C-alpha positions in Angstrom: -99.1 37.4 78.2 -96.8 39.8 76.3 -94.5 42.5 77.4 -96.0 46.0 76.8 -92.7 47.2 75.3 -93.0 44.6 72.5 -96.7 45.5 72.0 -95.9 49.2 71.6 -93.2 48.6 69.0 -93.6 50.9 66.0 -95.7 53.5 67.7 -94.8 57.2 67.8 -95.9 58.9 71.1 -96.8 62.5 71.7 -96.4 62.1 75.5 -95.6 59.3 78.0 -96.6 58.7 81.6 -95.2 55.6 83.0 -93.1 52.6 81.9 -93.6 49.9 79.3 -92.0 47.3 81.6 -95.0 45.1 82.4 -96.9 42.1 81.0 -100.2 42.5 79.2 -102.9 39.9 79.1 -105.1 41.4 76.3 -105.5 44.4 74.0 -109.0 45.9 74.1 -110.8 49.0 72.8 -114.2 48.1 74.2 -114.3 48.9 77.9 -116.8 46.1 78.4 -114.2 43.6 77.4 -111.5 44.8 79.7 -109.8 42.0 81.8 -107.2 42.3 84.5 -103.8 43.4 83.2 -105.1 44.5 79.8 -104.1 47.4 77.6 -107.0 49.7 76.8 -106.9 51.7 73.6 -109.3 54.7 73.7 -110.6 55.1 70.2 -112.9 57.8 68.9 -115.6 55.9 67.1 -118.7 57.1 65.1 -121.1 56.1 67.9 -118.9 56.6 71.1 -115.6 57.9 72.2 -113.4 55.5 74.1 -111.8 58.4 76.0 -115.1 58.6 78.0 -114.6 55.1 79.3 -110.9 55.2 80.4 -111.9 55.4 84.1 -114.2 52.4 83.8 -111.5 50.5 81.9 -109.0 51.2 84.8 -111.6 50.2 87.4 -112.1 46.9 85.6 -108.3 46.1 85.5 -106.6 47.9 82.7 -103.0 48.6 83.6 -102.0 50.7 80.6 -103.9 53.1 78.3 -103.3 54.4 74.8 -105.2 57.6 74.2 -105.0 60.9 72.3 -106.0 63.1 75.3 -105.3 62.4 79.0 -108.5 62.2 81.2 -109.1 65.0 83.6 -108.9 62.7 86.6 -106.8 59.5 86.9 -107.2 57.0 89.7 -105.2 53.9 90.3 -101.7 52.7 89.2 -101.8 53.0 85.4 -99.5 54.0 82.6 -100.6 56.3 79.8 -99.2 56.5 76.3 -100.5 59.4 74.2 -100.6 59.2 70.4 -101.8 61.4 67.6 -104.3 58.8 66.3 -105.4 56.0 68.6 -107.4 54.2 65.9 -104.2 53.8 63.9 -102.3 52.8 67.0 -104.9 50.1 67.8 -104.0 48.2 64.5 -100.3 48.3 65.3 -100.6 47.1 68.9 -103.1 44.4 67.9 -100.7 43.1 65.3 -97.8 43.2 67.7 -99.8 41.4 70.4 -100.5 38.5 68.1 -96.9 38.4 66.7 -97.8 40.1 63.4 -99.6 37.1 61.8 -100.2 38.8 58.5 -96.5 38.7 57.9 -96.6 34.9 58.2 -99.3 34.6 55.5 -99.6 35.7 51.9 -102.4 38.3 52.6 -104.3 39.6 49.6 -106.8 42.4 50.1 -109.7 43.1 47.7 -111.3 46.6 47.5 -113.7 48.4 45.3 -117.5 49.1 45.3 -118.7 45.9 43.7 -117.1 42.4 43.4 -115.1 42.3 46.6 -116.9 39.4 48.1 -117.0 37.4 44.8 -113.3 37.9 44.1 -112.1 37.1 47.6 -114.3 34.1 47.8 -113.3 32.7 44.4 -109.7 33.1 45.3 -110.2 31.3 48.6 -112.0 28.4 46.8 -109.4 28.3 44.0 -106.5 28.0 46.4 -108.3 25.5 48.6 -108.9 23.4 45.4 -105.2 23.8 44.6 -104.4 22.1 48.0 -103.5 25.1 50.1 -104.6 25.9 53.6 -106.4 29.3 53.4 -108.3 31.9 55.3 -111.2 34.0 54.1 -112.4 37.3 55.6 -115.5 38.6 53.8 -118.9 40.2 54.3 -120.7 36.9 54.0 -118.4 34.7 56.2 -115.0 34.3 57.7 -113.3 31.0 57.2 -110.2 29.3 58.6 -109.7 26.4 56.2 -113.2 24.8 56.3 -114.3 26.2 59.6 -116.9 29.0 59.2 -116.8 32.0 61.6 -119.7 34.4 61.6 -118.9 37.8 59.9 -120.2 41.0 61.5 -118.5 43.6 59.3 -116.9 43.7 55.9 -113.6 44.1 57.7 -113.5 43.0 61.3 -111.9 45.3 64.0 -108.1 45.2 64.3 -108.0 42.9 67.4 -110.4 40.4 65.8 -108.5 40.6 62.4 -105.2 39.7 64.0 -106.8 37.1 66.3 -108.3 35.3 63.2 -105.1 35.6 61.2 -103.1 34.2 64.2 -105.5 31.3 64.2 -104.9 30.8 60.5 -101.1 30.8 61.1 -101.5 28.3 64.0 -103.5 26.0 61.7 -100.8 26.1 59.0 -102.6 28.4 56.5 -100.5 29.7 53.6 -102.9 32.4 52.2 -105.6 34.8 53.5 -108.0 36.6 51.1 -109.9 39.5 52.6 -112.3 42.2 51.6 -111.0 45.6 52.4 -113.9 48.1 52.7 -113.5 51.9 52.4 -114.9 52.2 56.0 -112.1 49.9 57.2 -109.4 51.9 55.4 -110.7 55.2 56.7 -111.0 53.9 60.3 -107.5 52.3 60.2 -108.8 48.8 60.8 -106.1 47.5 58.5 -103.2 49.4 60.2 -100.3 47.2 61.0 -101.2 44.5 58.4 -98.6 43.3 55.9 -100.2 42.7 52.5 -98.7 40.6 49.7 -101.1 42.1 47.2 -104.1 44.4 46.7 -106.9 44.1 44.1 -109.1 46.9 42.9 -112.4 46.0 41.2 -114.3 49.2 40.4 -115.7 52.4 41.9 -119.2 53.7 41.7 -121.1 56.5 43.6 -122.1 54.3 46.6 -121.3 54.7 50.3 -121.5 58.4 50.1 -123.7 58.4 53.2 -120.4 57.7 55.1 -117.8 59.4 53.0 -119.9 62.4 52.0 -118.2 63.0 48.7 -116.9 60.8 45.9 -113.5 62.4 46.2 -113.2 61.3 49.9 -114.4 57.8 48.9 -111.8 57.6 46.1 -109.1 58.7 48.5 -110.0 56.1 51.0 -109.7 53.3 48.4 -106.4 54.8 47.1 -104.9 55.0 50.6 -105.0 51.2 50.6 -102.8 51.0 47.5 -100.6 53.9 48.7 -99.8 51.8 51.8 -98.8 48.6 50.0 -95.1 47.7 50.4 -92.6 47.4 47.5 -92.7 43.6 47.6 -96.5 43.5 47.0 -98.5 43.6 43.9 -101.2 46.2 43.1 -103.7 44.8 40.6 -106.4 47.1 39.2 -109.2 47.0 36.7 -107.8 48.9 33.7 -111.3 49.4 32.3 -112.4 51.4 35.3 -111.6 55.1 35.0 -110.3 55.1 38.6 -108.1 52.1 38.1 -105.0 54.0 37.2 -105.6 56.5 40.1 -105.1 53.6 42.5 -101.6 53.0 41.1 -100.3 56.6 41.1 -98.4 56.6 44.4 -98.1 52.9 45.2 -94.7 51.3 45.8 -96.1 47.9 44.8 -95.6 46.2 41.5 -98.3 47.7 39.2 -100.5 45.3 37.2 -103.8 45.7 35.3 -106.6 43.5 34.0 -109.3 44.3 31.6 -111.7 43.2 28.8 -111.5 46.4 26.7 -108.4 48.4 27.3 -104.7 47.4 27.1 -103.8 45.5 30.2 -101.3 43.0 31.6 -104.1 40.4 31.9 -106.7 40.3 29.1 -109.8 38.3 28.5 -112.5 38.3 25.9 -116.1 37.2 26.3 -116.9 34.6 23.7 -120.3 33.6 25.1 -122.5 35.2 27.8 -125.5 32.9 28.2 -127.9 31.9 31.0 -125.9 28.7 31.4 -122.6 30.5 31.9 -119.6 32.4 30.5 -117.2 31.3 27.8 -114.0 33.4 28.2 -110.8 33.5 26.3 -108.0 34.2 28.7 -104.3 34.1 27.6 -105.4 32.4 24.4 -107.2 29.6 26.3 -111.0 29.1 26.2 -112.5 28.6 29.6 -116.1 27.9 30.6 -117.5 29.1 33.9 -120.9 28.5 35.5 -121.3 32.2 36.2 -123.1 34.9 34.1 -122.7 38.5 33.3 -119.9 40.8 32.2 -119.3 41.8 35.8 -118.4 38.2 36.6 -116.1 38.1 33.6 -114.2 40.9 35.4 -114.3 39.1 38.7 -113.0 35.9 37.1 -110.2 37.7 35.3 -109.1 39.4 38.5 -108.9 36.0 40.2 -106.9 34.6 37.3 -104.5 37.6 37.4 -104.1 37.4 41.1 -103.3 33.7 40.9 -100.6 34.4 38.3 -99.1 37.1 40.5 -99.1 34.5 43.3 -96.9 32.3 41.1 -99.5 29.6 40.4 -99.4 27.3 37.4 -102.4 28.1 35.1 -102.4 24.5 33.8 -103.6 23.3 37.2 -106.9 25.2 37.2 
């Protein structure tokens, strides 16, 4: 149980009806998951509008509601908190409900069209090998140390995200590496999270079925970097023409990696064979059992991120 006043911290309201002086048992945005004394957040989704289920949520025990528009009829004792964007509000209240676990981890987000899963997974495996307790949030699987949790989306919903990160904190994790999809950015699924760093891999003309235009897709990716705090790092692929765009308005420390252009972290492919890759990174020759130029970029991104996270390159 948590006080509603604490859960609402950081939100801007357009209108209030009621008091925040009560205890809340859960934060939910799916009316089917409402339990007694829960806070229901009415989110306008792509398939359904949570505002249509406010009455049902109240009937099932919700004692407070965050919404953008008040329902025409209200029954029962319930408090309403109106906001401009309830999907953004959901991320903030979910983080507050779980005591902002992302701020207790070194959270690194990986975005881009291709390479997200590989980079996030390689970082997770590297830091596990270095002896750290870590979490992984990816398309393929979510992991808390060595425990596997089934993944259903590239980026889980805000409540699940914060629940998983809270679990990582409770189990002593130091790091969390996660994929950050353009859908998740546009839908505010990462709202309220505190990132230590962000990595950009590349951008191609995919996912336009959702974003409609390449410009909207680009802006969604860029919004992630625009939102990074000044203490974080923003690491982008300098060989991708959109890499510098990601850095234009960020407050984070700007860093680049690349095989061709001038970059803070450089690598050169010495051998690219069926058996693997031989790369020269920072003057050192390193062999990897991975093939293809695309994996050279992924591996370089992992190396650069590890350096930005203050790791000793002689240990791996």
